[in-house]
N, C-alpha and C positions, 0 to 999 in steps of 0.2 A: 561942652562940659567934659572934664577929664574923668575917665573911669577910675574908680578907686582900686587900689591893689591891696588885697587882704591876705595876710599870712595865717594859715591854720596849722598849728602844731598837732601831730597825731591825726592828720586829715585822712589817713587810711584806716582809722579805727571806726568803731560802731557809731558813736555820736559824731566824731569828726567828719566822717564821709557825708553825713547828712547836713552838717554845717556847710561843707563845701558845696553841696548841691543847692542849698538855699541861697548862698552867695552868688553862684552862677546864675540861678534863676532871677536874681535881682539885677543882674547885669554887671557884676563886679569881676575883675580879674582876680584869680586865686593862685597863690603860691602855697605849696604844702611842704612842711618839714617832716621828713621821715628818716628812719635809721637805714644804714646800709643793709641790703638784703631784706628789706621790709616787704611784706605781702601787700601788693598794690591792687589786689582783685577788686576792692570796693571802689576804685577810681578808674577802672577800665572805661575808655571811651569819653572821659571827661576832659575838657580843655583846661588843664591845670599845669602849672610849672612845678616840677618836682625838684626839691633841694635835699640832698643827702646830708645828714648831720646827726648830732646827738645833743639832747638837752643838757647833758652833763658837761659839754664842752662849750665854753663861752664863745670861742672864735667861730664855731659853726653856727651858733645861734645869731651872732652879729651879722654874718653873711646872709642868713635867711631873712632877717628883719630889715636889712638895708633897702630903702626905697618904698617900704610899705606904709600905707595910710592907717590901717587898722591891724590889730593882732588878736586872734582868737586862740587862746592857749588851752587847747583841749587835751593835748597829749599827757599821758600819765602811765605809770606802771600800775596796772590794776590786777592784782592777784590777792586772793584771800588765804593762800598757803604758799610758803616759800621757805627754803632752807637757810638762806642768807638774806637778811633784810637790808643790808647796806646799799646795794644798787637801787632799791626802791626809794630810799630816802634821798640818794644822790639825784635821781630823776625827778621825783615829785617835789622835793623841797629845793634842792640845789638848782634843778632845771627851771623852776618857777622864778627863783631869784635871778637866774641868767636872762630869762625872757624879759622880765621887768626892767632890768638894768639896760639891756640892749635896746628895748623899745623906747625907754625914756631918753636914752642918748640919741636915738635916731629921730626923736620928735614926733612919734606917731600920735594921732589924734585920740585914739581910744584903744585900750587893752581890755578885752573880756577874758577874765580868768574863770575857767570851769572848775568849780569846786564840787561838792557833793552834799546831799542832805545828811550824809553820814558824819559830817563835820559839825553839824548843828546839835543843839540840845533838844531833848524831848521831855516835857513834864510827865511825871508819873501818871499813867493812865490817860494822858492827854494828847494834844496835837502840837507838833513842833512848828515854830515860826522863826523868822530870821533873827529875832531878838531874844529867843529863849536862851538862857545862860548855858554855857558849856565850858568844858575845860579839857586839856590834854589827858588828864587822868581818867576822864570818862570815855575816852575813845577805845573801842575794842579792836585789837589787832593792829598790825603795822600799816596796812593800807589806810585805815581811818586816821591813825596817828599822823602819818606822813601828809595826808590831805589836809588835816587840821593845821599842821605847821605851815603848809604851803598857803593856806587861806590867811593865816596870820601875817605871813610875809606880804601878801597882796594888800591887806588892810593897812599895814605899816607903810607901804609904798604910797598908797592913796593919801594917807595923812601927811606924807612928805610932798604931796602935790602931783604925783604921777597919775595920769588919767585912767585909773583902773576901776572897772565895774565887775562885781563877782556874781556869778550865777551858780545856784545849787540845784542841779537836776536831781530828781528822785530816782525811780527805777524805770529806765526806758526799755521799750520793747518795739519790735518791728523787723523789717527786712534788713539784710546785709549785716546781721550779727554773726560774723564769720568765725569767731574763736570757738564757741560763743561765750557771752558774758555769763556770770552765775545764774541770772534770771533766764537767759536763753537756754541754759543747760536744764533748768527745771522744765521748760517747754519741751525740749528734745526728749528728756527722760519720760515725760508724760506721753508724748506721741509714740515712743518706742515701748511703752507699757513696762517701764522699769521703775515705776513709782507706785508700789503697792500700798504705801502709807505715807503720812506726812507729819511734820512737826508744826503745831499751830503757831502762827506769828502774824504780823500785819505788815503790809507793804503799801507804798504809794506808787501806783503804776501809771506810766504816761507814754503816749505815742512818741517815739524818737523824733518824728518830724515836727511835733510841737516843741520839743526841746530845742531842736535846731533853729526853728523860727524865733524862739525865745532869746537865743544868743544874739540874733540880729536886732531884735527889739531892745535888748540891753545896751548894745552899742549905740543905738540911735537915741534912746530915751532914758536910759538908766542914769542915775545920779552917781557921780564919782564917789567911791568908798562905800557904796551901799551893796547889800546882798539881796538877791532875788531868788526865791524858790521856784523852780520850774517843775511843777508836779501835775498830777492828774487825779486819779481816783484812789481813795483810801479803801483797801480791801484786805480782809483777812486772807491768809493763804488758802483756806478752804473755799472762800468766795472766788478767789482767783482761779482755782482749779475747776470749780463748777462753771465759771465763765468759759474756761478753756474747753471743758467737756461739751458745752453747748455749741461752740463754734466748730470743734473738730469732729463731733459725733462719737467720741470715745467716752467711756464711763470715768467718772472722777473717783479717786481712791476714797474709801470710807473710813479706814483705820487711822486714828490719830496716835502717834508715838509719844509717850511721856518724855518730858525734857531730860530726865535722868537717864533714860534708856538711850536717847540720841547722843547724850554726852559721852556715855560709856562706849558706844559704837565709834564715835569720832576719835576718842582716845586710842582705841585699838587700830583704827584705820590710819591715823597719823603715825603711830609707831611702826606699822608695816611699811608705810610710804617712806619714812626716813631711813629705815634699815634695809629694805628690800627693793622696792620699785623706783624710789627717788622721783616719783611723779605725784602730782596732786591727788589726794584721796577723794573718794566720792563724797565724803562729808568731812569737813575740817572743824577743829575746835572753834575757830573764829566764826564760822558760819553758824554753828549751833549756839554759841554764846550771843551772837547778834540776834538770833531768833527769840531770845528771851524778852526783847523789847519790841513792841509794835511800832514800826517806822511810819507813823501817820503824820502828814504835814499839810500845811495850809498855804496855798499859793495866792492868797488875796492881795498881797502887796504887789506881786508881779502883774496881776490882773488890773489893779487900780493905776499903777504908775507906768507900766509898759504897754498896756493893752493886750497882754498875754491872754489867750483864750483857748485852752486845750479842750479837745473834744473827747467823746467816749473812746475807750481803749479797744473796742471790738474790731475796728478796722485794722489797728496795729497788730492785734492778736492774729487776725486772719492773714495779714501780710507775713508775720513771723512763721506761721504754720506753713504757708505756701513756700516761703524761702527755704526753710529747713528741709521740707520734702523734696523740693526741686534740686537741692544740693546733695541729696542722698544722706544727709545727716540724720534725718528722721524717716521712719517708714512711711510709705505712701498710704493713702486711705484705702481700706479694703474694698 
């Protein structure tokens, strides 16, 4: 039996490196497409083939796809604050179109496109599902807009016969969150006692290892052209912080900041960032505006069709805490 060769774009990123690990554990050969000078810390010691390239350049994408049986398109430009959105659209939308085109021409058996629950609709006061109506106009910020457009490109390709399956991860947590992600930054700020208050919102939190496993299930059992939410537990931010407090042994913040106050702070922080630091502010307008809507989702379809079975998030929280403390990103336990 011939071992499959899988390409993972963004395999050095948070979700991507866990997809790589899941594929290796299954016995597959893995090729990873990364940019020049990319940080490969998350792949140290793993038997992977590294291909340097850029999603924005079709020729490098075609080289990476050549000879592969499956493609896991996890790579994306994930930032909630930026001064120039053009590169983000070129990577997230144009890069997705390049991957699909190259993979279709190469005759791969399955393409798993990693979207996000941020590209899905959420009914007022309810829980979002794969078929909840949404539109580009409803997307908050360039990241969500670009990912929505990329998802539409994947759906269009599937309708044209390309073997694309779409997964929509919610908010993953766990080890190897190197940058860290916005949710990882919440954990780091909490551990460093830099979160005296919070803005109430809701998140669907999931173990990143469950998300990675869900990608493989989507490739194996997912229906072409279908979307599958890879989520875990629906928690308010207060509930999430209380869970974090229980596991870390640190007190949870008690003060809830009114939305209007948070919006005013973000306005000032962004103005300072654009004119002085040129670095991402501690709170961006996009993040605050996103907080207005509880991002609660239902993974029933993935459970029923894929056999997706996420566990409690406590182990992932503990792994994230241990990782951030071991790296010195967060203070060690007193």
